[in-house]
N, C-alpha and C positions, 0 to 999 in steps of 0.2 A: 739315558741312564735314569733309573728310578731310584731316587734318594729318599730314604725313609727317616724322618725325624722322630725318633722313638722317645725322646725325653726333652723337657723344656730347658732353655738355657739357664746356667747357673744353679741347677738343681731344684728349681721351683717346681711345685707340685701342680698337676692339672687341676682346674677348678671343679667344684661340685656344681652339677647342673640340676636345677629344679624346674619342672614344668607345672605352671599354675593352670588349673582347670577353671576357666572363667564362667562356665555355665552356672546360671543362677546367682552370680555375683553382680553387685551394683558397681558400675565403673564411673570414675570421676575423670572426664576427659581422656578416657582410654586407659586409666590406671586403676587397678584393683586395690582394695584395702590391704590385702596381704602384701602386695608389692610396696605400698607406701610404708607399711610397718617394717618391712625389711630394709628400706632405705633409711628410715628413722633409726633403726638399731645400728646400722652401719655408721651413721653420723655420730651417734652417741659413743661409739668406740673410738672416735677421732679419726675415722677413715673416710675415703672418698667413694662416691658412687657414680656410675655412668649410665644414663638412660639413653638407649639407642633407638632411634626411629629413622629409617631410611626414607624419609619423606619430609622435605622442608616446606615451610609455609604454615599457615594456621590450620587449614583443613583441606583434604584432597578433593572434596566435592561440595558445591553449593547447590542445595536441592530445594525445590518448592514443595512444601508439605501438603499443599492443596491439590496440585495437579500432577506432580511428579516431574516437572521440568527440572533439568540440571544444566549448569553452565558448561557449554562446549565451545572450543575455539572456533571462530568463524573462518579462520584461515586453513586449519588442518584437521578439524573435527576431534582433536584430542580433548579430554576433560581439562578444564581450567582449574587451577589450584587457588584457593582463597589465601591471600597474604594480608595480615592485619585484619581489619574489618571492612575495608572499602576498596580493595584492589584485587582483581583477578589476573593471574599470570599463567600462560601456557608454558609448561616446562619442555615442550617439544620444539616449538618454533620461536618462542620468546614474545609472542603477542601479549599485549597488556590492555586492559580496559577496566573502568570502574565498575563496582558492584551496582547493578540496576536497583532503583528505589522500590520496584515491584516486579513481580514475575512477568516476563515478556509474553508468556502464553495466556495466562488467565487473569493477570492483574492483581493476584493475591499478594499479601504482605508477609506470608509465612515462609520466608527464605531462611533455611536452616543449614548451618555448616554440618557436614557429615564426616566423621572420622577425625583424626588428630595428626597434625604435623608437629615439627619441632617447636614452632612458635606457641602452639596451644599447650604442649607439654611444659614448656618453660613457664607459662602463666600458671598452670595448675600446680607445678612444683613450688613456684614462688609463693603461692597462697598457702600450701601445706607446710613449707619450711621457710618462713619469712626471715629468719635470722641467720641463714646459712648462705655462703657464697654460691652463686648459681651462674654458670657460664654456658652459653649456647654456641655450638660450633657447627656451622653449615655454610653454604655458599654466600648467604646474605651477610654473615658476620666475619668472613675471612676473605675479603676481596684483595687485601694487601698481601705482599710477598711473605712477610713474617708474622702474619696475624695469629696463626695457630700457636706459634711459640710464645707470643705475647700473652695469649689467653692462659697457657700453661704456667707462665711465669707469674701471672696475677694470682692464680690459684695456689701455686707452690705445693707444700705438703700439708696445708691446713685442711680440716674437714670441709667438704663441699660437694657440689653436684655438677657434673658435666652432662649436657644434653646435646645430642648431635646426630649427624648422618654418617655415611660411610667414611667421611673424613677422619672419624675417630676410631675406625676399625683396624687400621693398618699401621704397624710400625712404631707406635708410641709406647714409651716405657715410663709409666707412672708408678712409682714405688708404693705410694699410699692408696692406690686404687684397688679395692678388694671386692666390689660388687658391680656387676653389669646387669642391667635390667633391659630386656628386649621387648619393646611394646608393639602390639599388633603384628606379630611376626607372621601370622597366617596370611596376611595380604600378599606375601611373596609367592604363594601357591596359586594365586588366581590371575597370573600373568598370561598373556597370549603367547609368550615365548615358550617353545617346547622344552627349553632347558631351565625352566623356572625352578624346578625342584633342585637341580644341581647347583644353580647360582645361589639359591637360598642356603644350601648346605655350606657352600664356600664362605658365604657371608657370616654364617653362624660360627664357623671355625675361626674366622678372622677376629670377630669381636670377642669371642670367648677367650682369645689369647691375651686380652688386655688385663684382667684382674689377677692378682696373686703372683706378680712377676718377681717379687722380692721375698722377704721372710714370711709375710702374712699370707694365709691361705685365701684363695679367691672363690667367689660364688657367682654363678650365672643363673 
């Protein structure tokens, strides 16, 4: 049976969706000035913002700027994600290794993180909004059974920012959350999975259901 949900629970209105064209804009760790201004306006109103990035870690790729080498897992050939500044982790098989002091191929020292994960976004937002509560929710920060609920209890209804992965996309009801910012969403279209577009659409619908669930209108 196909069940159509034609309206939101409790009479809440659907969120307004804005697509930011990043061509020609200067990005700060993957965040545009327009997006930072929107988050600042949200906080000034005493509301909460969620910055969504379905990629944990600091950066998805560690690249040598001199020769083009990038860190791949020696066990399964998957790209290794940079965590912090000194640890590489394979999200496919779990292999870990330290960041090499120089490029293994050319010996160059120009090892540059490419892209932004939740750790990098957390650092950028902490710099942009130093006086605002900032909570990151991903697998690294929610290893315990009730860790997500503890994070939400810490934030409460005060103005603040949530940064996280798909853990934040489903089932949470935060009354004061009015803005969802989806960073680097285009990455979901470059997957080898032939269902990438469909999965991306599902994820967008899920995370767009978080803001504006109470009286205040939501924006994505």
